[in-house]
C-alpha positions in Angstrom: 0.0 68.6 59.9 -3.0 66.6 61.3 -1.1 64.3 63.3 -3.4 61.8 63.8 -4.3 59.2 61.0 -2.4 58.1 58.1 -3.9 60.9 55.4 -0.5 62.7 55.0 1.7 59.7 54.1 -1.3 58.9 51.7 -1.2 62.1 49.9 2.6 62.1 49.9 1.5 58.5 48.4 -0.3 59.8 45.7 2.3 62.8 44.8 5.2 60.4 44.3 2.9 57.8 42.3 2.3 60.9 39.7 5.7 61.8 40.0 6.6 57.9 39.0 4.0 57.9 36.2 5.1 61.3 34.8 8.8 60.0 34.3 7.6 56.6 33.2 5.9 58.6 30.2 8.8 60.9 29.6 11.1 57.4 29.5 8.4 55.6 27.3 8.7 58.6 24.9 12.6 59.0 25.1 14.6 56.2 27.0 17.6 58.4 27.1 20.0 58.3 30.1 18.5 61.5 31.9 15.1 60.2 31.4 16.2 56.9 33.1 17.8 58.4 35.9 14.6 60.3 36.6 12.6 57.4 36.4 15.0 55.5 38.9 15.0 58.3 41.3 11.3 58.4 41.2 10.9 54.7 41.6 13.2 54.7 44.5 11.1 57.5 46.3 7.9 55.9 45.8 9.4 52.2 47.1 10.9 54.0 50.2 7.2 55.2 50.7 5.7 51.8 50.3 8.2 50.3 52.8 7.5 53.0 55.2 3.8 52.6 54.9 4.2 48.6 55.5 6.2 49.5 58.7 3.7 51.4 60.2 0.9 49.2 58.9 1.9 45.9 57.5 0.0 44.5 54.9 0.7 41.8 52.0 -0.3 43.6 49.4 2.4 46.4 50.1 4.9 43.7 49.7 3.5 42.3 46.3 3.7 46.2 45.2 7.4 46.8 46.5 8.5 43.6 44.7 7.2 44.7 41.7 8.7 48.1 41.9 12.2 46.7 43.0 12.0 44.2 39.8 11.3 47.4 37.9 14.3 49.1 39.3 16.4 46.3 38.9 15.9 46.1 35.3 18.0 49.2 34.5 21.0 48.1 36.6 22.9 46.4 33.8 22.7 49.5 31.6 23.6 51.7 34.0 26.6 49.7 35.0 27.5 49.3 31.5 27.4 53.1 31.1 29.4 53.9 33.8 32.2 51.3 32.9 32.0 52.6 29.4 32.6 56.2 30.4 35.3 55.1 32.9 37.4 53.1 30.4 36.6 56.1 27.5 38.2 58.6 30.2 41.2 56.2 31.1 42.1 54.9 27.5 44.8 57.8 26.7 46.9 56.1 29.8 45.8 52.6 29.5 45.7 51.8 25.5 45.1 47.7 26.4 41.5 48.9 27.2 40.9 49.6 23.5 39.0 45.7 23.2 37.1 46.0 26.7 35.8 49.7 25.7 35.0 48.7 21.9 32.8 45.8 23.6 31.0 48.1 26.3 30.1 49.8 23.2 28.4 46.8 21.6 26.7 45.9 25.0 25.2 49.3 25.5 23.9 49.4 22.4 22.2 46.0 22.7 21.0 46.8 26.2 19.4 50.2 24.8 17.6 48.2 22.3 16.3 45.8 25.3 15.2 48.2 27.8 13.1 50.3 25.2 11.2 47.2 24.8 11.6 46.6 29.0 10.2 50.5 29.5 7.6 50.0 26.9 5.9 47.3 29.1 6.5 48.5 32.3 3.3 50.5 33.6 0.8 47.8 34.6 -2.8 48.8 35.7 -2.9 46.0 38.0 -0.2 48.1 40.3 -2.3 51.2 40.3 -5.6 49.2 42.0 -3.4 47.4 44.0 -1.9 50.7 45.2 -5.6 52.2 46.0 -6.6 48.7 47.7 -3.7 48.9 49.8 -4.1 53.0 50.5 -7.5 52.4 51.6 -6.8 49.7 54.3 -4.0 51.8 55.3 -6.4 54.9 56.1 -8.3 52.3 58.0 -5.6 50.8 59.8 -3.7 54.3 60.8 -6.9 56.6 61.7 -5.7 56.3 65.6 -1.6 56.7 64.5 0.1 59.3 66.0 2.7 60.6 63.0 4.6 62.6 65.6 5.6 59.3 67.5 5.5 56.6 64.4 7.2 58.3 62.0 10.3 59.2 64.2 10.5 55.5 65.2 10.5 54.2 61.8 13.1 56.5 60.9 15.1 55.5 64.1 14.9 52.2 63.2 16.3 52.5 59.6 19.2 54.8 61.2 19.9 51.6 63.3 20.5 49.6 60.3 23.0 52.3 59.3 24.9 52.4 62.6 25.0 48.5 62.5 26.5 48.3 58.8 28.8 50.9 59.6 29.9 48.9 62.7 30.6 45.8 60.1 32.6 48.1 58.0 35.8 46.3 56.8 38.2 48.1 54.3 39.4 45.3 53.3 36.0 44.0 52.2 34.6 46.5 49.7 31.3 44.4 50.1 30.7 45.6 53.7 30.8 49.2 52.1 27.9 48.4 49.7 26.0 46.9 52.5 26.4 50.2 54.4 25.4 52.2 51.2 21.9 50.1 50.8 21.1 51.2 54.2 22.0 54.9 53.8 20.4 55.0 50.4 17.0 53.9 52.4 17.5 56.3 54.9 17.9 59.3 52.3 15.1 58.3 50.0 12.6 57.5 53.1 13.5 61.3 54.0 12.9 62.7 50.8 9.6 60.8 50.1 8.2 62.5 53.4 9.7 65.6 53.1 6.5 67.6 52.0 4.9 66.5 55.5 5.3 69.1 58.3 7.9 67.3 60.5 11.4 68.4 61.4 12.7 65.0 60.5 11.5 65.4 56.9 13.2 68.8 56.5 16.9 67.4 57.1 19.3 68.8 54.4 20.0 65.3 52.9 23.1 66.5 51.0 25.6 64.9 53.4 23.7 61.5 53.0 23.7 62.4 48.8 27.7 62.8 49.7 28.5 59.6 51.5 26.2 57.9 48.9 28.4 59.4 46.1 31.5 58.3 47.6 30.2 54.6 48.5 28.8 54.6 45.2 32.2 55.2 43.2 33.7 52.7 45.4 31.1 50.1 44.2 31.9 51.1 40.4 35.5 50.2 41.1 34.3 46.8 42.0 31.9 46.2 39.2 34.6 47.4 36.9 37.6 44.9 38.3 34.8 42.4 38.2 34.0 42.8 34.2 37.7 43.6 33.4 38.5 39.8 35.1 35.8 38.3 33.0 36.7 40.3 29.9 40.2 39.4 29.9 39.2 36.0 31.5 41.0 35.8 34.7 44.3 37.2 32.9 44.0 41.0 33.0 46.7 43.0 31.9 49.2 43.8 34.6 49.0 47.6 33.9 45.2 47.7 34.2 45.0 45.3 37.4 47.5 47.5 38.9 46.1 51.0 38.4 42.4 49.6 39.1 43.6 48.0 42.3 45.2 51.5 43.7 42.8 53.4 42.6 40.2 51.4 44.8 42.4 51.5 47.4 42.6 55.1 47.5 38.8 55.5 47.2 38.2 53.2 50.4 40.8 54.8 52.2 39.3 58.2 51.7 35.9 57.2 52.6 37.2 55.6 55.5 38.9 58.6 56.5 35.3 60.6 56.6 33.1 57.3 57.7 32.5 58.0 60.9 30.4 61.2 60.0 27.4 58.8 59.6 27.7 58.1 63.5 26.9 62.0 63.6 23.6 61.6 61.6 21.3 60.6 64.3 22.1 64.0 65.8 20.9 65.7 62.8 17.5 64.1 63.1 16.7 64.9 66.7 
């Protein structure tokens, strides 16, 4: 790879933009769960790369693009949460029949959200976003003419990893939100690495399977938090005792299992070097 100048990153940007457009097109044709998932993944990779470009060469227009992509990504959150809760309630119904009215409500919510999301997806692509991206890329190329990527990129990754460490140190098993904050930081690290994996850099060739494993564990914990919050609202703060005991214990077990291996995030830096 030519290490001076930002062209390799712009090539990666073009690649991820094409992938995003491909996934968006598929989703607009059929907004099934798989297509929505693939669109979310490609949006996260594009978003991670936009944030990396802004770190290396700040531009106001990159923040505007980031805001637009983030809004698109957030638009799927409610449907995703509903489908997770629907699956969980259906799976647990045989041992907790008290969940039946909640399950029925989740079915109704999913159908409503699927209809809303079809309209949301139809209006997603904005030609202005592409023009802004081209403008930002042109300016980035000028800004980074003399940038040495072999030095600049590792430093940017180190900064992201620093946030992971700070949030790891703030972990509190009694506060699931602290785990969620760590999850966000680890997710940013993983998607940044994935976004630049095509570059000829050692740090971009790291096997991110461990990052994915940590994210999966933390994601399941967050799902349990969302589930309990939804149950609390559905039962108007009077959750049947059997349901509350089941999900409280499930959450405690999940947090305990994660905390037992959470120190592994402290060894990620060695893999990056």
